C-alpha positions in Angstrom: 88.6 117.1 91.2 88.7 116.0 94.8 91.3 117.5 97.1 94.0 115.2 98.5 95.7 115.9 101.8 99.4 116.7 101.3 100.2 114.5 104.3 99.3 111.4 102.2 102.3 112.1 99.9 104.6 112.1 103.0 103.4 108.7 104.2 104.0 106.8 100.9 107.7 107.3 99.9 107.9 105.1 96.8 106.7 101.8 95.3 109.0 98.8 95.6 109.7 97.1 92.2 111.5 93.8 92.8 110.9 90.3 91.6 109.2 89.4 94.8 106.9 92.5 94.7 106.1 91.7 91.1 105.0 88.2 92.0 102.9 89.5 94.8 101.1 91.8 92.4 99.5 88.7 90.8 97.7 88.2 94.1 96.4 91.8 94.4 99.3 93.0 96.6 101.4 96.1 96.2 104.6 96.9 98.1 105.5 100.4 99.1 108.4 102.1 101.0 106.7 104.1 103.7 107.7 106.7 106.3 109.3 105.1 109.4 106.6 106.5 111.8 103.6 105.7 109.6 100.9 103.5 111.1 98.7 100.9 109.3 95.6 103.2 109.4 97.6 106.1 107.9 99.0 103.9 105.2 95.6 102.5 104.3 94.0 106.0 104.1 96.9 107.3 102.0 96.8 104.5 99.5 93.0 104.7 99.2 93.0 108.5 98.6 96.1 108.6 96.3 95.2 105.7 94.0 91.4 105.6 94.4 91.3 101.9 95.4 89.8 99.9 98.2 92.3 98.4 100.6 91.6 95.1 102.3 94.6 94.9 104.7 98.0 96.4 105.4 101.1 94.5 106.7 104.2 96.3 107.6 107.8 95.3 108.1 111.1 97.0 108.9 114.1 95.9 106.8 117.2 96.4 108.8 120.1 98.3 107.2 123.1 96.3 106.1 126.6 96.9 107.6 129.1 98.0 104.9 132.8 98.6 104.8 134.3 101.0 102.3 138.1 101.5 102.4 138.3 100.5 106.0 135.5 102.8 107.2 132.5 100.9 108.6 129.0 102.2 108.3 125.4 101.1 108.3 122.7 101.7 105.8 119.4 103.1 107.0 116.5 100.9 108.1 113.6 100.9 105.6 109.9 100.4 106.6 107.8 98.7 103.9 104.1 98.1 103.7 102.5 95.2 101.8 99.0 96.5 100.8 96.4 93.9 99.9 93.6 95.3 97.6 90.0 94.3 97.4 88.9 92.2 94.4 88.5 94.2 91.2 91.0 97.0 92.3 94.5 97.2 90.8 97.5 99.6 91.1 100.1 99.5 88.3 103.2 100.9 89.9 105.2 100.8 86.7 103.2 103.7 85.2 103.5 106.1 88.2 100.8 108.4 89.6 
């Protein structure tokens, strides 16, 4: 069994399971929540090592946190960085089964 660097587990926080992410999976794309300081090369390396797939490209976005009011107290949810990972042909990740 090959050794996996523990830092890879810190880069990928969790998969995103939404209707839009599910539709993207039909086109060999997988969406992950990632660490806010993670770079595209770090995300690519982490996905390749953890899931044993070949990554074609990585696109990132930061989803701004929403402003909320609860009983007169205002607050803001945290910003979330997401990565849309496009896989090479023939490679798949099924996020519904887990690691």
